[in-house]
One Martini backbone bead per residue (centre of mass of N, CA, C, O) as a GRO file, in nm:
protein
  129
    1MET     BB    1   1.679   1.244  -1.739
    2LYS     BB    2   1.543   1.157  -1.445
    3THR     BB    3   1.275   1.204  -1.244
    4VAL     BB    4   1.267   1.277  -0.891
    5ARG     BB    5   1.060   1.212  -0.621
    6THR     BB    6   0.931   1.284  -0.328
    7PRO     BB    7   0.796   1.125  -0.086
    8PRO     BB    8   0.572   1.082   0.116
    9ARG     BB    9   0.519   1.058   0.423
   10GLY     BB   10   0.617   0.724   0.489
   11GLY     BB   11   0.551   0.622   0.179
   12GLN     BB   12   0.256   0.687   0.127
   13VAL     BB   13  -0.008   0.574  -0.079
   14THR     BB   14  -0.335   0.725  -0.138
   15ASP     BB   15  -0.342   0.756  -0.463
   16PRO     BB   16  -0.394   0.560  -0.743
   17SER     BB   17  -0.367   0.836  -0.942
   18ALA     BB   18  -0.095   0.901  -0.907
   19ASP     BB   19   0.201   0.983  -0.977
   20PRO     BB   20   0.432   0.759  -1.080
   21LEU     BB   21   0.679   0.894  -0.943
   22GLU     BB   22   0.554   0.898  -0.659
   23VAL     BB   23   0.506   0.599  -0.631
   24ARG     BB   24   0.795   0.506  -0.675
   25ALA     BB   25   0.911   0.664  -0.431
   26ALA     BB   26   0.725   0.542  -0.210
   27VAL     BB   27   0.797   0.245  -0.250
   28GLY     BB   28   1.100   0.275  -0.204
   29ALA     BB   29   1.075   0.390   0.085
   30GLU     BB   30   0.927   0.142   0.203
   31ILE     BB   31   1.143  -0.063   0.150
   32ARG     BB   32   1.363   0.075   0.316
   33ARG     BB   33   1.214   0.087   0.586
   34ARG     BB   34   1.176  -0.222   0.614
   35ARG     BB   35   1.471  -0.306   0.590
   36GLN     BB   36   1.576  -0.140   0.835
   37ALA     BB   37   1.384  -0.268   1.047
   38LEU     BB   38   1.542  -0.557   0.985
   39HIS     BB   39   1.851  -0.510   0.953
   40LEU     BB   40   1.912  -0.477   0.642
   41SER     BB   41   2.083  -0.494   0.376
   42GLN     BB   42   2.085  -0.465   0.047
   43GLU     BB   43   2.229  -0.733  -0.003
   44GLN     BB   44   2.040  -0.913   0.165
   45LEU     BB   45   1.775  -0.847   0.017
   46ALA     BB   46   1.872  -0.918  -0.263
   47ALA     BB   47   1.920  -1.218  -0.202
   48ARG     BB   48   1.630  -1.284  -0.108
   49SER     BB   49   1.506  -1.156  -0.396
   50LYS     BB   50   1.685  -1.198  -0.654
   51VAL     BB   51   1.854  -0.924  -0.675
   52SER     BB   52   2.028  -0.659  -0.725
   53ALA     BB   53   2.168  -0.415  -0.535
   54ILE     BB   54   2.159  -0.191  -0.746
   55TYR     BB   55   1.858  -0.217  -0.815
   56LEU     BB   56   1.751  -0.177  -0.530
   57GLY     BB   57   1.864   0.108  -0.497
   58LYS     BB   58   1.698   0.233  -0.728
   59ILE     BB   59   1.425   0.170  -0.608
   60GLU     BB   60   1.459   0.316  -0.332
   61ASN     BB   61   1.524   0.598  -0.503
   62GLY     BB   62   1.322   0.618  -0.757
   63ARG     BB   63   1.507   0.527  -1.043
   64SER     BB   64   1.310   0.270  -1.095
   65ASP     BB   65   1.135   0.063  -1.256
   66VAL     BB   66   0.886  -0.178  -1.140
   67GLY     BB   67   0.775  -0.486  -1.135
   68LEU     BB   68   0.570  -0.718  -1.001
   69GLU     BB   69   0.773  -0.952  -0.968
   70ILE     BB   70   0.976  -0.785  -0.801
   71LEU     BB   71   0.786  -0.697  -0.575
   72ILE     BB   72   0.728  -0.983  -0.481
   73ALA     BB   73   1.021  -1.059  -0.414
   74ILE     BB   74   1.063  -0.835  -0.203
   75ALA     BB   75   0.830  -0.909  -0.018
   76ARG     BB   76   0.944  -1.186   0.049
   77GLY     BB   77   1.215  -1.077   0.166
   78LEU     BB   78   1.028  -0.916   0.393
   79SER     BB   79   0.768  -1.075   0.481
   80VAL     BB   80   0.534  -0.944   0.289
   81PRO     BB   81   0.287  -0.814   0.147
   82VAL     BB   82   0.279  -0.633  -0.137
   83ALA     BB   83   0.080  -0.409  -0.033
   84HIS     BB   84   0.283  -0.294   0.189
   85LEU     BB   85   0.460  -0.124  -0.024
   86PHE     BB   86   0.214   0.106  -0.031
   87GLY     BB   87   0.147   0.109   0.254
   88PRO     BB   88  -0.065   0.178   0.482
   89ALA     BB   89  -0.363   0.142   0.586
   90PRO     BB   90  -0.623   0.289   0.669
   91ALA     BB   91  -0.774   0.374   0.943
   92LEU     BB   92  -1.015   0.246   1.150
   93THR     BB   93  -1.275   0.270   1.319
   94SER     BB   94  -1.442   0.113   1.564
   95GLY     BB   95  -1.717   0.128   1.420
   96ALA     BB   96  -1.627   0.002   1.149
   97ILE     BB   97  -1.539  -0.267   1.268
   98LYS     BB   98  -1.811  -0.349   1.388
   99VAL     BB   99  -1.972  -0.341   1.124
  100GLY     BB  100  -1.798  -0.547   0.973
  101ARG     BB  101  -1.850  -0.787   1.164
  102LEU     BB  102  -2.157  -0.788   1.132
  103TYR     BB  103  -2.168  -0.820   0.827
  104ASP     BB  104  -2.015  -1.100   0.820
  105ALA     BB  105  -2.267  -1.245   0.992
  106VAL     BB  106  -2.453  -1.211   0.757
  107PRO     BB  107  -2.639  -1.261   0.509
  108PRO     BB  108  -2.599  -1.155   0.190
  109GLU     BB  109  -2.885  -1.026   0.147
  110LEU     BB  110  -2.864  -0.845   0.400
  111GLY     BB  111  -2.605  -0.697   0.325
  112GLU     BB  112  -2.723  -0.553   0.076
  113ALA     BB  113  -2.942  -0.395   0.233
  114ILE     BB  114  -2.748  -0.240   0.417
  115VAL     BB  115  -2.597  -0.091   0.196
  116GLY     BB  116  -2.847   0.055   0.085
  117ILE     BB  117  -2.907   0.215   0.341
  118LEU     BB  118  -2.636   0.363   0.361
  119ARG     BB  119  -2.647   0.504   0.087
  120ALA     BB  120  -2.912   0.659   0.138
  121SER     BB  121  -2.814   0.811   0.387
  122VAL     BB  122  -2.575   0.959   0.254
  123ALA     BB  123  -2.730   1.092   0.023
  124GLY     BB  124  -2.924   1.252   0.206
  125ARG     BB  125  -2.702   1.419   0.348
  126GLU     BB  126  -2.575   1.550   0.090
  127ARG     BB  127  -2.835   1.709   0.003
  128LYS     BB  128  -2.853   1.891   0.270
  129THR     BB  129  -2.554   2.037   0.224
   0.00000   0.00000   0.00000
């Protein structure tokens, strides 16, 4: 008998080293959440994804291991990038978004220097605490 774990709230997987059973349950919950948000039945998504509805149900319930090719097919059926099946990305602060945009606008060698300054600044703060 396979062990089934309850996914974290919202199906989000936050730790890539998490227990595989928890990841499987979270991915299945995210697939179900997205399918329901599109008002698709399991049969409809299964047809779009070219998998059986029974297999899709097992995936959604975290009762079946699923390979990358099937995840890609399901993501296509949901019209989302496969990464979205692992839950939403953590939100960035407005400051982080501004810094990212500025970083993207500078030459690569300057970007490397900026990263070095930030690393040194964070390391210095960590030593003080």
